C-alpha positions in Angstrom: 74.7 50.3 15.5 72.0 51.0 18.1 72.4 53.7 20.7 73.0 51.1 23.4 75.8 49.6 21.4 77.3 53.0 20.6 77.3 54.0 24.3 78.9 50.7 25.2 76.0 49.8 27.4 75.2 46.0 27.0 72.2 46.1 29.4 69.5 46.1 26.7 71.2 43.3 24.8 71.5 41.2 28.0 67.9 41.8 28.8 66.8 40.5 25.3 69.0 37.4 25.8 67.4 36.7 29.1 64.0 37.0 27.6 64.9 34.5 24.9 66.2 32.1 27.5 63.0 32.3 29.4 60.9 31.8 26.3 59.9 28.2 26.8 58.6 28.6 30.4 56.8 31.7 29.3 55.1 29.7 26.5 54.1 27.1 29.1 52.5 29.8 31.3 50.7 31.2 28.3 49.4 27.8 27.5 48.1 27.3 31.0 46.5 30.7 30.9 44.7 29.9 27.7 43.1 26.8 29.3 42.3 28.9 32.4 40.6 31.5 30.2 38.6 28.8 28.5 37.5 27.4 31.9 36.5 30.9 33.0 34.5 31.5 29.8 32.8 28.1 30.2 31.8 28.8 33.8 30.2 32.1 32.7 28.0 30.3 30.1 24.8 29.3 32.0 23.5 27.3 29.0 26.6 25.2 28.8 26.6 24.7 32.5 23.0 23.5 32.4 24.0 21.0 29.7 27.0 19.9 31.6 24.9 19.4 34.8 22.4 17.2 32.9 25.3 15.2 31.4 26.7 14.6 34.9 23.3 13.6 36.2 22.9 11.1 33.3 26.3 9.6 34.0 25.4 9.2 37.7 22.0 7.6 36.8 23.8 5.2 34.4 26.3 4.1 37.0 23.7 3.7 39.8 20.8 2.4 37.7 20.2 -0.8 39.7 20.1 1.2 42.9 17.9 4.0 41.6 15.3 2.0 39.5 12.3 1.1 41.7 11.6 -2.1 39.7 13.4 -4.6 37.6 13.2 -3.4 33.9 12.2 -6.9 32.8 9.5 -7.7 35.3 6.1 -8.0 33.8 2.7 -7.2 35.4 0.1 -7.9 32.8 -2.7 -6.8 35.1 -1.3 -3.3 35.0 -0.7 -3.2 31.3 -0.4 0.4 29.9 -1.3 1.9 33.2 -0.9 5.7 33.3 1.6 7.6 35.4 0.9 7.3 39.2 2.8 7.2 42.5 3.3 3.5 42.0 4.6 3.8 38.5 6.0 7.3 37.9 6.0 7.1 34.1 3.3 4.4 33.8 3.7 0.9 32.3 4.1 -0.5 28.8 2.0 -3.1 27.0 3.6 -5.9 29.0 3.1 -4.1 32.4 6.8 -3.2 32.8 7.6 0.0 34.7 8.6 2.6 32.1 10.6 4.7 34.6 12.8 1.8 35.5 13.4 1.0 31.9 14.3 4.6 31.1 16.9 4.6 33.9 18.4 1.3 32.7 18.2 2.6 29.1 20.4 5.5 30.2 23.3 3.1 30.8 22.8 1.5 27.3 22.5 4.8 25.4 25.6 6.4 27.1 27.6 3.2 26.5 26.8 3.3 22.8 27.5 7.1 22.7 30.8 7.0 24.5 32.2 3.8 22.9 31.0 4.7 19.4 32.6 8.2 19.8 35.8 6.7 21.2 36.2 4.2 18.3 35.6 6.9 15.7 37.9 9.3 17.5 40.9 6.9 17.8 40.7 5.8 14.2 39.9 9.2 12.8 42.7 11.0 14.8 45.3 8.5 13.7 44.3 8.8 10.0 44.2 12.6 10.3 47.6 12.8 11.9 49.2 10.5 9.3 47.4 12.2 6.4 48.2 15.8 7.4 51.8 15.1 8.5 53.1 13.1 5.5 50.9 14.6 2.8 51.5 13.5 -0.8 49.9 10.5 -2.3 49.1 9.0 1.2 47.1 12.1 2.1 45.3 11.9 -1.3 44.4 8.2 -0.9 43.2 8.5 2.7 41.1 11.7 2.2 39.5 10.6 -1.0 38.4 7.3 0.6 36.9 9.3 3.5 35.3 11.7 1.1 33.5 8.8 -0.5 32.1 7.8 2.9 31.1 11.4 3.6 29.1 11.5 0.4 26.5 9.2 2.1 24.4 10.2 5.1 25.7 8.8 8.4 22.5 7.0 9.2 22.5 5.3 5.8 26.1 4.2 6.3 25.1 2.8 9.7 22.1 0.9 8.2 24.3 -0.6 5.5 26.8 -1.8 8.1 24.1 -3.3 10.3 22.6 -5.0 7.3 25.9 -6.7 6.6 27.0 -7.7 10.1 23.6 -8.0 11.7 21.7 -6.2 14.5 22.9 -5.9 18.1 24.3 -3.4 20.5 28.0 -4.2 19.7 27.3 -3.9 16.0 25.6 -0.5 16.6 28.7 0.7 18.4 30.8 -0.4 15.5 28.5 1.2 12.9 28.4 4.5 14.9 32.2 4.5 15.2 32.8 3.8 11.5 30.6 6.7 10.2 32.2 9.0 12.8 35.8 8.4 11.5 35.8 10.9 8.5 34.8 13.9 10.7 37.6 13.3 13.3 40.1 12.7 10.5 39.3 15.9 8.7 39.3 18.0 11.9 42.7 16.5 12.9 44.2 16.8 9.5 43.2 20.5 9.3 44.9 21.2 12.6 48.0 19.3 11.6 48.3 21.2 8.3 48.1 24.5 10.3 50.7 23.5 12.9 53.3 21.4 11.1 55.1 24.3 9.5 55.4 26.4 12.7 58.7 27.1 14.4 58.4 24.6 17.3 57.8 21.7 14.9 60.9 22.8 12.8 62.9 23.0 16.0 61.8 19.5 17.0 63.0 18.2 13.6 66.3 19.9 14.0 66.8 18.3 17.4 66.3 14.9 15.8 62.8 14.0 17.0 61.2 11.1 15.2 58.0 11.5 13.3 55.9 9.5 15.8 57.2 11.7 18.7 56.5 14.9 16.8 52.9 13.8 16.0 52.1 12.5 19.5 53.9 15.1 21.7 53.8 18.2 19.6 51.0 18.1 17.1 48.3 16.1 18.9 48.3 18.2 22.2 48.0 21.4 20.2 45.0 20.0 18.2 43.1 18.6 21.2 40.7 21.5 21.7 38.6 21.1 18.4 38.8 17.3 18.8 37.4 17.6 22.4 34.5 19.7 21.1 33.8 17.2 18.3 33.8 14.3 20.8 31.1 16.0 22.8 28.9 16.6 19.8 29.5 13.2 18.3 28.2 11.5 21.5 24.9 13.2 20.9 24.9 12.1 17.3 25.8 8.5 18.3 23.0 8.3 20.8 20.5 9.7 18.3 21.7 7.3 15.6 21.6 4.3 17.9 18.0 5.2 18.9 17.1 5.5 15.2 18.5 2.1 14.4 16.7 0.5 17.3 13.5 2.2 16.2 13.9 0.6 12.8 14.6 -2.8 14.4 18.3 -2.8 13.5 19.7 -2.0 16.9 18.9 -3.3 20.4 16.4 -6.1 20.3 13.5 -6.6 22.7 13.2 -6.9 25.7 16.4 -4.8 26.1 15.4 -1.4 27.6 16.9 0.8 24.9 15.1 4.1 24.3 14.8 3.8 20.5 13.3 0.3 20.9 10.9 1.5 23.6 9.8 4.3 21.3 9.2 1.8 18.5 7.1 -0.4 20.8 5.0 2.5 22.0 4.2 4.1 18.6 1.3 1.6 18.1 -0.4 2.8 21.2 -0.1 6.6 20.8 -3.9 7.1 20.7 -4.7 5.0 23.9 -1.5 5.3 25.9 0.7 8.1 24.7 3.0 7.9 27.7 4.5 4.7 26.4 6.1 6.4 23.5 6.5 10.0 24.7 8.6 9.1 27.8 11.5 7.5 25.9 11.2 10.2 23.3 11.7 12.9 26.0 14.7 11.0 27.3 16.3 11.0 23.9 15.5 14.7 23.4 16.9 15.8 26.8 20.1 13.7 26.5 20.9 14.8 23.0 20.1 18.5 23.8 22.4 18.4 26.9 25.4 17.0 25.0 24.8 19.6 22.2 24.6 22.5 24.6 27.8 21.3 26.4 29.6 20.9 23.1 28.5 24.4 21.9 29.7 25.8 25.2 33.1 24.1 24.9 33.5 25.3 21.4 32.9 28.9 22.4 35.2 28.6 25.5 38.1 27.0 23.5 37.9 29.4 20.6 41.0 31.7 20.9 39.0 34.5 19.1 36.7 34.6 22.1 39.5 35.5 24.5 39.0 39.0 25.9 
């Protein structure tokens, strides 16, 4: 018997009971504080903030591209073919006399569309497979993960090229190819989080209360696994944009005269010696965009890592 029990004083026992009864709200407050800490760490990271600012600027440019671009990206002026940068054409013109700056602005919309939709497709399919694989385990886990391991054995760009070779070039097919080769990474990250969480007490309590498998996965497991998935989403957008540009550079993605950065880079490579701005401008656009998303993703990873909590 404790000293409180021997003295007949139930105060300490009542206090412990009250703490237990207040456990769930306390956990909710702790959960909110973890996200607040992550936001504070992110705001103290100037590199991540710079990347986020560039990402926001790119989104604004993509939305308002028709209003921002000084010229129509398809208009040709053969008399000013491959003209250098000037006040009239800020980034010069290409071999057909089209304004490169206007094409870069409209290309932002295309690249972000490919990046976000390709990432979203890979995320949805990969998260579903990861949840099912990690939650049920057994032969289902073995089959799903071994099939994904086979895909991971090949470079992502090679997988995308094979898919495009089968279904044909085009923006929609590029989005599909980018989404397919992103599935294994999302599945493995989600599965790892599910394996860590599914044996914890709150999952066992949900089972004892009669919660169905789908409810457990969607309302208990997935919200607790969202942090690494969010980081991966940011990084995969950068990978998707770079892959789409690579496919277009090879002639397997967007087809001329669509103002896609990879296709513009491919068109300008033949004129590097006489008009380097035709190729370097879309190359810089790809570099800045991919770098911005990577910096933002690295900042989110550091901010959402519990080990970084002071």
